[in-house]
FIKOLZA-1660 file (N, C-alpha, C; in steps of 0.1 Angstrom, whole numbers, plus 5000, padded with zeros to 4 digits):
% residues 152
   i   px   py   pz ch aa at
   1 6153 1095 6016  A  X  N
   1 6154 1095 6003  A  X CA
   1 6141 1098 6000  A  X  C
   2 6136 1099 5983  A  X  N
   2 6124 1101 5979  A  X CA
   2 6119 1085 5970  A  X  C
   3 6109 1081 5972  A  X  N
   3 6107 1064 5967  A  X CA
   3 6097 1072 5957  A  X  C
   4 6094 1064 5944  A  X  N
   4 6086 1070 5935  A  X CA
   4 6074 1060 5934  A  X  C
   5 6062 1063 5935  A  X  N
   5 6051 1056 5937  A  X CA
   5 6052 1044 5921  A  X  C
   6 6056 1052 5910  A  X  N
   6 6055 1043 5904  A  X CA
   6 6064 1046 5895  A  X  C
   7 6071 1033 5896  A  X  N
   7 6085 1031 5890  A  X CA
   7 6084 1027 5879  A  X  C
   8 6093 1032 5867  A  X  N
   8 6099 1035 5856  A  X CA
   8 6095 1024 5851  A  X  C
   9 6087 1021 5837  A  X  N
   9 6086 1008 5832  A  X CA
   9 6098 1002 5821  A  X  C
  10 6107 0994 5824  A  X  N
  10 6115 0992 5813  A  X CA
  10 6111 0985 5800  A  X  C
  11 6112 0993 5792  A  X  N
  11 6104 0993 5777  A  X CA
  11 6119 0991 5770  A  X  C
  12 6118 0977 5758  A  X  N
  12 6129 0977 5751  A  X CA
  12 6126 0984 5732  A  X  C
  13 6116 0988 5734  A  X  N
  13 6107 0996 5724  A  X CA
  13 6113 1008 5722  A  X  C
  14 6121 1013 5709  A  X  N
  14 6124 1028 5711  A  X CA
  14 6113 1033 5710  A  X  C
  15 6106 1031 5701  A  X  N
  15 6094 1037 5696  A  X CA
  15 6083 1043 5708  A  X  C
  16 6083 1031 5715  A  X  N
  16 6072 1036 5726  A  X CA
  16 6082 1043 5735  A  X  C
  17 6090 1044 5738  A  X  N
  17 6098 1052 5745  A  X CA
  17 6096 1064 5744  A  X  C
  18 6100 1067 5729  A  X  N
  18 6098 1083 5726  A  X CA
  18 6087 1090 5725  A  X  C
  19 6075 1080 5720  A  X  N
  19 6060 1080 5718  A  X CA
  19 6059 1085 5736  A  X  C
  20 6063 1078 5744  A  X  N
  20 6060 1085 5762  A  X CA
  20 6071 1097 5764  A  X  C
  21 6079 1098 5761  A  X  N
  21 6090 1110 5759  A  X CA
  21 6079 1125 5753  A  X  C
  22 6076 1118 5741  A  X  N
  22 6070 1128 5736  A  X CA
  22 6053 1131 5744  A  X  C
  23 6048 1127 5751  A  X  N
  23 6036 1128 5757  A  X CA
  23 6042 1135 5769  A  X  C
  24 6053 1130 5775  A  X  N
  24 6057 1140 5787  A  X CA
  24 6059 1154 5790  A  X  C
  25 6065 1153 5773  A  X  N
  25 6070 1168 5767  A  X CA
  25 6060 1172 5764  A  X  C
  26 6048 1172 5762  A  X  N
  26 6034 1177 5755  A  X CA
  26 6030 1183 5769  A  X  C
  27 6031 1169 5781  A  X  N
  27 6024 1180 5793  A  X CA
  27 6030 1187 5799  A  X  C
  28 6044 1186 5795  A  X  N
  28 6051 1198 5803  A  X CA
  28 6052 1212 5797  A  X  C
  29 6048 1210 5782  A  X  N
  29 6043 1219 5778  A  X CA
  29 6034 1227 5781  A  X  C
  30 6026 1221 5779  A  X  N
  30 6008 1222 5785  A  X CA
  30 6010 1229 5799  A  X  C
  31 6019 1230 5804  A  X  N
  31 6019 1235 5821  A  X CA
  31 6029 1246 5823  A  X  C
  32 6037 1245 5814  A  X  N
  32 6043 1259 5810  A  X CA
  32 6037 1275 5805  A  X  C
  33 6028 1266 5796  A  X  N
  33 6021 1275 5789  A  X CA
  33 6007 1280 5800  A  X  C
  34 6001 1272 5806  A  X  N
  34 5993 1275 5818  A  X CA
  34 5997 1286 5826  A  X  C
  35 6011 1280 5828  A  X  N
  35 6019 1291 5843  A  X CA
  35 6019 1306 5835  A  X  C
  36 6021 1305 5823  A  X  N
  36 6030 1319 5818  A  X CA
  36 6011 1325 5811  A  X  C
  37 6005 1318 5810  A  X  N
  37 5987 1323 5809  A  X CA
  37 5984 1327 5824  A  X  C
  38 5987 1321 5832  A  X  N
  38 5980 1327 5846  A  X CA
  38 5988 1341 5852  A  X  C
  39 6005 1337 5848  A  X  N
  39 6010 1350 5851  A  X CA
  39 6006 1363 5842  A  X  C
  40 6001 1362 5829  A  X  N
  40 5997 1375 5819  A  X CA
  40 5981 1376 5828  A  X  C
  41 5975 1368 5835  A  X  N
  41 5959 1368 5840  A  X CA
  41 5965 1377 5854  A  X  C
  42 5971 1377 5857  A  X  N
  42 5974 1383 5873  A  X CA
  42 5973 1396 5874  A  X  C
  43 5962 1403 5885  A  X  N
  43 5964 1412 5885  A  X CA
  43 5975 1420 5893  A  X  C
  44 5977 1434 5885  A  X  N
  44 5991 1441 5887  A  X CA
  44 5989 1448 5902  A  X  C
  45 5997 1447 5909  A  X  N
  45 5992 1455 5923  A  X CA
  45 6008 1467 5924  A  X  C
  46 6008 1471 5914  A  X  N
  46 6020 1479 5917  A  X CA
  46 6016 1491 5919  A  X  C
  47 6000 1495 5921  A  X  N
  47 5994 1505 5925  A  X CA
  47 5992 1509 5933  A  X  C
  48 5987 1499 5938  A  X  N
  48 5980 1498 5952  A  X CA
  48 5996 1496 5962  A  X  C
  49 6006 1489 5960  A  X  N
  49 6016 1484 5968  A  X CA
  49 6024 1507 5965  A  X  C
  50 6019 1510 5955  A  X  N
  50 6030 1522 5959  A  X CA
  50 6019 1534 5964  A  X  C
  51 6008 1533 5966  A  X  N
  51 5999 1541 5973  A  X CA
  51 5999 1532 5993  A  X  C
  52 5999 1519 5991  A  X  N
  52 6005 1516 6006  A  X CA
  52 6015 1520 6009  A  X  C
  53 6026 1523 5999  A  X  N
  53 6038 1526 6005  A  X CA
  53 6042 1538 6011  A  X  C
  54 6031 1550 6003  A  X  N
  54 6032 1567 6010  A  X CA
  54 6023 1566 6017  A  X  C
  55 6014 1557 6016  A  X  N
  55 6004 1560 6034  A  X CA
  55 6014 1557 6048  A  X  C
  56 6018 1543 6044  A  X  N
  56 6029 1538 6057  A  X CA
  56 6041 1549 6054  A  X  C
  57 6049 1556 6046  A  X  N
  57 6054 1567 6046  A  X CA
  57 6047 1581 6057  A  X  C
  58 6040 1584 6054  A  X  N
  58 6032 1591 6060  A  X CA
  58 6029 1588 6076  A  X  C
  59 6024 1576 6080  A  X  N
  59 6024 1570 6088  A  X CA
  59 6033 1572 6099  A  X  C
  60 6049 1569 6092  A  X  N
  60 6061 1567 6098  A  X CA
  60 6066 1582 6101  A  X  C
  61 6061 1589 6094  A  X  N
  61 6063 1605 6101  A  X CA
  61 6057 1609 6109  A  X  C
  62 6041 1603 6110  A  X  N
  62 6036 1607 6122  A  X CA
  62 6038 1602 6131  A  X  C
  63 6044 1592 6135  A  X  N
  63 6048 1580 6147  A  X CA
  63 6060 1591 6152  A  X  C
  64 6068 1594 6140  A  X  N
  64 6079 1605 6144  A  X CA
  64 6076 1617 6152  A  X  C
  65 6068 1617 6148  A  X  N
  65 6064 1638 6155  A  X CA
  65 6059 1631 6167  A  X  C
  66 6051 1618 6171  A  X  N
  66 6046 1614 6182  A  X CA
  66 6055 1612 6191  A  X  C
  67 6066 1603 6185  A  X  N
  67 6074 1599 6197  A  X CA
  67 6084 1611 6202  A  X  C
  68 6085 1627 6195  A  X  N
  68 6094 1633 6196  A  X CA
  68 6085 1645 6207  A  X  C
  69 6071 1640 6204  A  X  N
  69 6065 1649 6216  A  X CA
  69 6066 1648 6231  A  X  C
  70 6071 1664 6239  A  X  N
  70 6071 1663 6250  A  X CA
  70 6058 1654 6257  A  X  C
  71 6046 1653 6255  A  X  N
  71 6041 1640 6265  A  X CA
  71 6044 1628 6265  A  X  C
  72 6050 1624 6253  A  X  N
  72 6060 1612 6253  A  X CA
  72 6067 1609 6265  A  X  C
  73 6072 1620 6265  A  X  N
  73 6086 1618 6272  A  X CA
  73 6080 1615 6289  A  X  C
  74 6069 1620 6293  A  X  N
  74 6065 1621 6306  A  X CA
  74 6065 1607 6307  A  X  C
  75 6072 1606 6325  A  X  N
  75 6071 1594 6329  A  X CA
  75 6061 1602 6342  A  X  C
  76 6055 1586 6352  A  X  N
  76 6047 1593 6362  A  X CA
  76 6057 1597 6368  A  X  C
  77 6067 1596 6372  A  X  N
  77 6072 1604 6380  A  X CA
  77 6083 1620 6377  A  X  C
  78 6078 1620 6361  A  X  N
  78 6079 1635 6355  A  X CA
  78 6069 1642 6354  A  X  C
  79 6057 1632 6353  A  X  N
  79 6045 1637 6357  A  X CA
  79 6038 1646 6369  A  X  C
  80 6044 1635 6380  A  X  N
  80 6044 1644 6395  A  X CA
  80 6052 1655 6396  A  X  C
  81 6064 1656 6392  A  X  N
  81 6072 1664 6394  A  X CA
  81 6066 1679 6394  A  X  C
  82 6058 1677 6376  A  X  N
  82 6059 1685 6368  A  X CA
  82 6043 1688 6377  A  X  C
  83 6036 1680 6382  A  X  N
  83 6023 1688 6387  A  X CA
  83 6026 1695 6404  A  X  C
  84 6037 1688 6407  A  X  N
  84 6039 1696 6421  A  X CA
  84 6046 1710 6418  A  X  C
  85 6053 1712 6403  A  X  N
  85 6063 1729 6402  A  X CA
  85 6046 1732 6395  A  X  C
  86 6041 1730 6394  A  X  N
  86 6026 1739 6388  A  X CA
  86 6021 1742 6401  A  X  C
  87 6019 1735 6409  A  X  N
  87 6009 1737 6420  A  X CA
  87 6017 1751 6433  A  X  C
  88 6029 1744 6431  A  X  N
  88 6039 1753 6440  A  X CA
  88 6038 1772 6434  A  X  C
  89 6038 1770 6417  A  X  N
  89 6036 1783 6417  A  X CA
  89 6024 1786 6414  A  X  C
  90 6012 1782 6412  A  X  N
  90 5998 1781 6419  A  X CA
  90 5998 1790 6435  A  X  C
  91 6003 1782 6442  A  X  N
  91 6001 1784 6458  A  X CA
  91 6013 1800 6458  A  X  C
  92 6020 1798 6453  A  X  N
  92 6031 1810 6453  A  X CA
  92 6019 1823 6451  A  X  C
  93 6015 1828 6443  A  X  N
  93 6004 1837 6439  A  X CA
  93 5993 1836 6453  A  X  C
  94 5990 1828 6453  A  X  N
  94 5973 1831 6464  A  X CA
  94 5984 1832 6479  A  X  C
  95 5998 1829 6481  A  X  N
  95 6002 1828 6493  A  X CA
  95 6009 1844 6494  A  X  C
  96 6013 1852 6487  A  X  N
  96 6015 1865 6484  A  X CA
  96 6001 1873 6485  A  X  C
  97 5990 1866 6481  A  X  N
  97 5974 1876 6484  A  X CA
  97 5974 1873 6498  A  X  C
  98 5974 1861 6502  A  X  N
  98 5971 1860 6518  A  X CA
  98 5981 1868 6525  A  X  C
  99 5991 1869 6522  A  X  N
  99 6007 1876 6530  A  X CA
  99 5999 1893 6527  A  X  C
 100 5995 1895 6521  A  X  N
 100 5997 1910 6518  A  X CA
 100 5982 1912 6526  A  X  C
 101 5968 1907 6524  A  X  N
 101 5961 1906 6530  A  X CA
 101 5957 1907 6548  A  X  C
 102 5968 1895 6550  A  X  N
 102 5973 1899 6564  A  X CA
 102 5978 1906 6566  A  X  C
 103 5987 1913 6565  A  X  N
 103 5993 1929 6568  A  X CA
 103 5985 1939 6565  A  X  C
 104 5973 1940 6557  A  X  N
 104 5967 1947 6553  A  X CA
 104 5957 1950 6569  A  X  C
 105 5954 1935 6572  A  X  N
 105 5941 1932 6581  A  X CA
 105 5949 1939 6594  A  X  C
 106 5963 1934 6600  A  X  N
 106 5968 1938 6609  A  X CA
 106 5973 1951 6610  A  X  C
 107 5977 1960 6600  A  X  N
 107 5978 1973 6600  A  X CA
 107 5962 1980 6603  A  X  C
 108 5953 1976 6600  A  X  N
 108 5938 1981 6601  A  X CA
 108 5937 1978 6618  A  X  C
 109 5935 1962 6622  A  X  N
 109 5940 1963 6633  A  X CA
 109 5941 1973 6646  A  X  C
 110 5957 1976 6643  A  X  N
 110 5962 1982 6651  A  X CA
 110 5960 1998 6646  A  X  C
 111 5954 2002 6636  A  X  N
 111 5949 2010 6638  A  X CA
 111 5936 2018 6645  A  X  C
 112 5927 2004 6647  A  X  N
 112 5911 2006 6651  A  X CA
 112 5918 2004 6670  A  X  C
 113 5930 1997 6674  A  X  N
 113 5934 1993 6683  A  X CA
 113 5938 2006 6689  A  X  C
 114 5945 2013 6685  A  X  N
 114 5949 2031 6685  A  X CA
 114 5937 2037 6689  A  X  C
 115 5929 2037 6679  A  X  N
 115 5917 2047 6685  A  X CA
 115 5908 2045 6694  A  X  C
 116 5907 2032 6698  A  X  N
 116 5899 2028 6707  A  X CA
 116 5909 2033 6722  A  X  C
 117 5920 2033 6720  A  X  N
 117 5929 2030 6731  A  X CA
 117 5925 2053 6736  A  X  C
 118 5926 2057 6724  A  X  N
 118 5925 2071 6727  A  X CA
 118 5912 2072 6729  A  X  C
 119 5903 2069 6728  A  X  N
 119 5891 2070 6727  A  X CA
 119 5889 2067 6748  A  X  C
 120 5892 2053 6749  A  X  N
 120 5895 2051 6767  A  X CA
 120 5897 2062 6775  A  X  C
 121 5914 2069 6769  A  X  N
 121 5922 2074 6777  A  X CA
 121 5911 2087 6775  A  X  C
 122 5907 2093 6768  A  X  N
 122 5896 2107 6766  A  X CA
 122 5887 2103 6776  A  X  C
 123 5877 2091 6774  A  X  N
 123 5869 2089 6781  A  X CA
 123 5874 2090 6802  A  X  C
 124 5887 2081 6801  A  X  N
 124 5893 2082 6818  A  X CA
 124 5899 2099 6821  A  X  C
 125 5901 2107 6814  A  X  N
 125 5905 2122 6813  A  X CA
 125 5890 2128 6817  A  X  C
 126 5881 2126 6809  A  X  N
 126 5864 2131 6812  A  X CA
 126 5859 2128 6827  A  X  C
 127 5862 2112 6827  A  X  N
 127 5860 2110 6843  A  X CA
 127 5871 2114 6855  A  X  C
 128 5881 2115 6850  A  X  N
 128 5892 2120 6859  A  X CA
 128 5890 2138 6866  A  X  C
 129 5885 2144 6853  A  X  N
 129 5883 2157 6851  A  X CA
 129 5868 2158 6861  A  X  C
 130 5858 2151 6861  A  X  N
 130 5846 2153 6866  A  X CA
 130 5849 2151 6879  A  X  C
 131 5854 2138 6884  A  X  N
 131 5853 2137 6898  A  X CA
 131 5863 2144 6902  A  X  C
 132 5876 2149 6899  A  X  N
 132 5884 2160 6906  A  X CA
 132 5876 2174 6908  A  X  C
 133 5868 2181 6898  A  X  N
 133 5858 2189 6897  A  X CA
 133 5850 2189 6909  A  X  C
 134 5841 2177 6911  A  X  N
 134 5832 2174 6920  A  X CA
 134 5840 2175 6933  A  X  C
 135 5851 2166 6931  A  X  N
 135 5857 2169 6946  A  X CA
 135 5858 2181 6949  A  X  C
 136 5866 2191 6943  A  X  N
 136 5868 2203 6945  A  X CA
 136 5857 2211 6949  A  X  C
 137 5849 2209 6940  A  X  N
 137 5830 2213 6944  A  X CA
 137 5829 2212 6961  A  X  C
 138 5830 2196 6962  A  X  N
 138 5825 2191 6973  A  X CA
 138 5835 2198 6986  A  X  C
 139 5848 2201 6978  A  X  N
 139 5854 2206 6992  A  X CA
 139 5853 2219 6993  A  X  C
 140 5854 2225 6986  A  X  N
 140 5852 2241 6983  A  X CA
 140 5836 2246 6995  A  X  C
 141 5829 2237 6991  A  X  N
 141 5813 2240 6993  A  X CA
 141 5819 2237 7011  A  X  C
 142 5824 2223 7016  A  X  N
 142 5825 2222 7029  A  X CA
 142 5833 2234 7033  A  X  C
 143 5843 2235 7028  A  X  N
 143 5849 2248 7032  A  X CA
 143 5842 2262 7033  A  X  C
 144 5836 2263 7030  A  X  N
 144 5826 2274 7024  A  X CA
 144 5816 2277 7036  A  X  C
 145 5812 2261 7043  A  X  N
 145 5802 2262 7047  A  X CA
 145 5810 2266 7065  A  X  C
 146 5819 2258 7065  A  X  N
 146 5826 2259 7077  A  X CA
 146 5829 2275 7076  A  X  C
 147 5837 2283 7069  A  X  N
 147 5835 2295 7072  A  X CA
 147 5828 2301 7075  A  X  C
 148 5816 2299 7069  A  X  N
 148 5803 2301 7076  A  X CA
 148 5799 2304 7085  A  X  C
 149 5798 2290 7091  A  X  N
 149 5797 2285 7103  A  X CA
 149 5805 2297 7111  A  X  C
 150 5816 2292 7111  A  X  N
 150 5827 2298 7121  A  X CA
 150 5820 2313 7118  A  X  C
 151 5818 2322 7107  A  X  N
 151 5816 2334 7109  A  X CA
 151 5801 2337 7116  A  X  C
 152 5795 2326 7119  A  X  N
 152 5783 2331 7119  A  X CA
 152 5775 2329 7127  A  X  C
% end
């Protein structure tokens, strides 16, 4: 319950009661006039609030675009999967190049091995020919000496 600090004074004189009432009404009137003057002197914030509203609408539009962007949908797991896929794609091209280079290298080595084996075979054939020719010449010379020795 609210208690008044100034309890009402009981007056029996109606003229003084009306005078007090007149003072209170006058005080109330000045207060209301003061509030009206303050309201008239208050700044008009309508243009500022309109500008803020349009800027907030623009910011809201931009935030909508940001939230819809693919980067915002990336979680660490999605990012890891994307990185793994990109690395597999990059390595697939490298793997293909390495496979082609390996096949070319194997073909070249086989060709070189064929040339070397052919050269060794030709060298063996010449050596066999020399030995056979030398052996035939030696046997022929021995045979001729033995015929000459028998004849003579």
